[in-house]
C-alpha positions in Angstrom: -39.3 11.9 -33.9 -37.4 14.9 -32.6 -37.7 18.2 -34.4 -35.1 20.6 -35.8 -35.8 24.2 -36.6 -33.8 27.2 -37.7 -34.2 30.8 -36.5 -32.5 33.0 -39.0 -31.9 36.0 -36.7 -32.1 36.7 -32.9 -34.8 39.3 -33.7 -37.1 36.4 -34.6 -36.3 34.3 -31.5 -39.5 35.5 -29.7 -41.5 33.5 -32.3 -39.8 30.3 -31.0 -40.1 31.2 -27.3 -42.8 28.6 -26.5 -40.6 25.7 -27.7 -37.4 26.8 -26.1 -38.1 25.0 -22.8 -37.9 21.6 -24.6 -35.1 22.6 -27.0 -31.4 22.7 -27.2 -30.3 25.9 -28.9 -27.2 25.8 -31.0 -25.9 29.4 -31.6 -23.9 30.0 -34.8 -21.9 33.1 -35.6 -19.5 31.6 -38.1 -17.7 34.9 -38.9 -16.4 34.9 -36.3 -17.6 34.7 -32.7 -18.5 31.1 -32.3 -15.6 30.0 -34.4 -13.4 32.0 -32.0 -15.0 30.3 -29.0 -14.6 26.8 -30.4 -11.0 27.5 -31.2 -10.3 29.0 -27.8 -11.6 25.8 -26.0 -9.7 23.6 -28.4 -6.5 25.5 -27.4 -7.1 25.2 -23.6 -9.1 28.2 -22.5 -11.0 27.4 -19.3 -14.2 29.5 -19.7 -15.8 32.4 -21.7 -18.3 34.7 -20.2 -20.4 36.1 -23.1 -22.0 39.5 -22.5 -24.1 41.7 -24.7 -22.5 45.1 -24.2 -19.1 46.7 -24.3 -19.8 48.2 -20.9 -20.4 44.8 -19.3 -17.2 43.5 -20.8 -15.2 46.5 -19.6 -16.5 46.0 -16.1 -15.4 42.4 -16.2 -12.0 43.5 -17.5 -11.7 45.9 -14.6 -12.4 42.9 -12.3 -9.5 40.9 -13.6 -10.9 39.0 -16.7 -9.0 38.9 -19.9 -11.5 40.7 -22.2 -12.3 40.4 -25.9 -14.5 43.0 -27.6 -15.5 43.4 -31.2 -17.9 45.8 -32.9 -18.4 46.0 -36.7 -15.7 43.3 -37.2 -13.1 45.5 -35.5 -11.4 45.1 -32.1 -12.7 47.7 -29.6 -9.9 49.9 -28.3 -8.7 49.1 -24.8 -9.4 45.4 -24.8 -7.1 42.5 -24.7 -8.3 40.3 -27.6 -10.1 40.7 -30.9 -12.5 38.5 -32.8 -10.0 36.5 -34.9 -9.7 32.8 -34.1 -6.0 33.0 -34.6 -5.8 35.3 -31.5 -6.8 32.3 -29.3 -4.0 30.0 -30.5 -1.8 31.2 -27.8 -0.4 29.0 -25.1 -0.4 32.0 -22.7 -4.2 31.8 -22.7 -4.3 28.2 -21.5 -6.5 28.0 -18.4 -7.7 31.6 -18.8 -11.2 33.0 -18.1 -12.2 35.4 -20.8 -15.1 37.9 -21.0 -16.3 38.4 -24.5 -18.7 40.7 -26.4 -19.3 40.7 -30.1 -21.7 42.5 -32.4 -23.9 39.5 -32.9 -22.8 36.2 -31.4 -22.7 37.0 -27.7 -26.0 38.8 -27.9 -27.6 35.6 -29.5 -26.2 33.5 -26.7 -27.5 35.8 -23.9 -31.0 35.8 -25.5 -31.1 31.9 -25.5 -30.9 31.3 -21.7 -34.4 29.9 -21.3 -33.5 26.8 -23.5 -32.7 23.4 -22.1 -29.1 23.9 -23.1 -27.2 26.5 -25.1 -24.4 25.2 -27.3 -21.9 27.0 -29.4 -21.7 25.7 -33.0 -19.4 26.4 -36.0 -18.2 24.4 -38.9 -15.1 23.7 -36.9 -16.9 21.5 -34.4 -19.8 20.4 -36.5 -19.3 16.7 -36.0 -19.0 17.0 -32.2 -22.2 19.0 -32.1 -24.0 16.3 -34.2 -22.8 13.4 -32.1 -23.9 15.2 -28.9 -27.4 16.1 -30.2 -28.0 12.6 -31.4 -27.6 11.4 -27.8 -30.2 13.9 -26.4 -34.0 13.5 -26.2 -34.7 17.2 -27.0 -35.7 19.2 -30.0 -33.1 21.4 -31.6 -33.2 25.1 -32.6 -30.3 26.5 -34.6 -30.1 30.2 -33.8 -28.2 32.1 -36.5 -26.6 35.2 -35.0 -27.0 37.1 -38.3 -25.9 40.7 -38.6 -27.5 43.4 -36.5 -30.9 41.7 -36.7 -30.7 40.6 -40.3 -30.1 37.1 -41.6 -26.8 36.3 -43.1 -25.6 33.6 -45.5 -22.8 32.0 -43.5 -24.8 31.3 -40.4 -27.7 30.0 -42.5 -25.3 27.7 -44.3 -24.1 26.3 -41.0 -27.7 25.7 -39.9 -28.2 23.8 -43.2 -25.1 21.7 -42.6 -26.4 20.7 -39.2 -29.8 19.9 -40.6 -28.1 17.8 -43.3 -26.3 15.7 -40.8 -29.3 15.3 -38.5 -32.0 14.8 -41.1 -32.3 11.1 -40.5 -32.8 11.6 -36.7 -34.8 14.9 -36.7 -37.9 16.1 -38.6 -37.6 19.5 -40.2 -40.3 21.3 -38.3 -40.7 24.5 -40.3 -39.6 26.1 -43.6 -36.6 27.8 -41.9 -34.9 24.4 -41.6 -35.8 23.4 -45.1 -34.5 26.7 -46.5 -31.2 26.4 -44.7 -30.8 22.7 -45.7 -31.4 23.3 -49.4 -29.1 26.3 -49.4 -26.3 24.2 -47.9 -26.9 21.5 -50.4 -26.4 24.0 -53.1 -23.2 25.5 -51.7 -21.5 22.7 -49.8 -18.9 21.7 -52.4 -17.5 25.3 -52.6 -18.5 27.3 -49.5 -15.9 30.1 -50.1 -17.1 30.5 -53.7 -20.8 30.3 -52.6 -20.1 33.1 -50.0 -17.9 35.2 -52.2 -20.5 38.1 -52.6 -22.0 37.8 -49.2 -22.2 41.0 -47.1 -19.9 39.8 -44.2 -17.3 38.3 -46.5 -17.1 41.7 -48.3 -16.8 43.4 -44.9 -14.0 41.1 -43.8 -12.2 41.5 -47.1 -12.2 45.3 -46.7 -10.4 44.7 -43.4 -7.9 42.3 -45.1 -9.1 39.4 -42.9 -8.9 36.8 -45.7 -7.4 33.9 -43.7 -10.1 34.0 -41.1 -12.8 33.4 -43.8 -11.1 30.2 -45.1 -10.3 29.0 -41.6 -13.9 29.4 -40.3 -15.3 27.4 -43.2 -13.3 24.2 -42.4 -15.4 21.3 -41.2 -14.8 19.1 -38.1 -11.4 20.3 -36.9 -12.1 20.2 -33.2 -13.9 17.7 -30.9 -15.2 20.2 -28.5 -18.7 21.4 -27.6 -19.0 24.7 -25.6 -22.0 24.8 -23.4 -23.5 27.6 -21.3 -23.4 26.7 -17.6 -24.7 29.5 -15.5 -23.4 32.7 -17.1 -20.3 31.2 -18.6 -19.4 28.9 -21.5 -17.3 25.8 -20.6 -16.1 22.9 -22.7 -18.3 19.8 -22.4 -16.8 16.4 -23.0 -18.5 14.5 -25.8 -18.2 10.7 -26.0 -18.6 8.5 -29.1 
């Protein structure tokens, strides 16, 4: 049986390094990077180039890319786009190539390159991710982007949701998967309420970004699976 494991923060990814060569990594940054990416592809964006630093993103902007940059949940001055999924529901962006850097999500993606494949996951495309993984022969590692090296609740809940839907096809390899799964089982009937006192929800509420929270917790809105090919994310067609 294939295995599924959960890494609660990129700062722990080195502990999983030996298994990456036989694993598909699903990166989750629910509030809000991976939710933005999934939304962007659902609305017709061609590619997203994730980079770890603002400087890299600025260089790509200078070379003609549309550029999105976020730090501490705020848009970085001088860039074209922010980190709200609603910013990507714009028909003027159809077919665009976007460079993106965020506090946590793009860093997690760039650290996962040695995996068999790197996928972008969110509650918004949960079912599409599940269907694709079930068709693959590889183990799965869910990499929670967390917050500046620390675990966070929302990404752990996504990991638990993925484990819940795959538990009949994958064995829970380590306690990280069991923890995430049991946490999701506790909170699945009221995720907004379960997350009400979490650190990032409080951070977003201080910035009056209430609608993003509710949007990002919706399940199975989009039938898209972003995958890292070379240095860029593109949208992979999923059958079934």
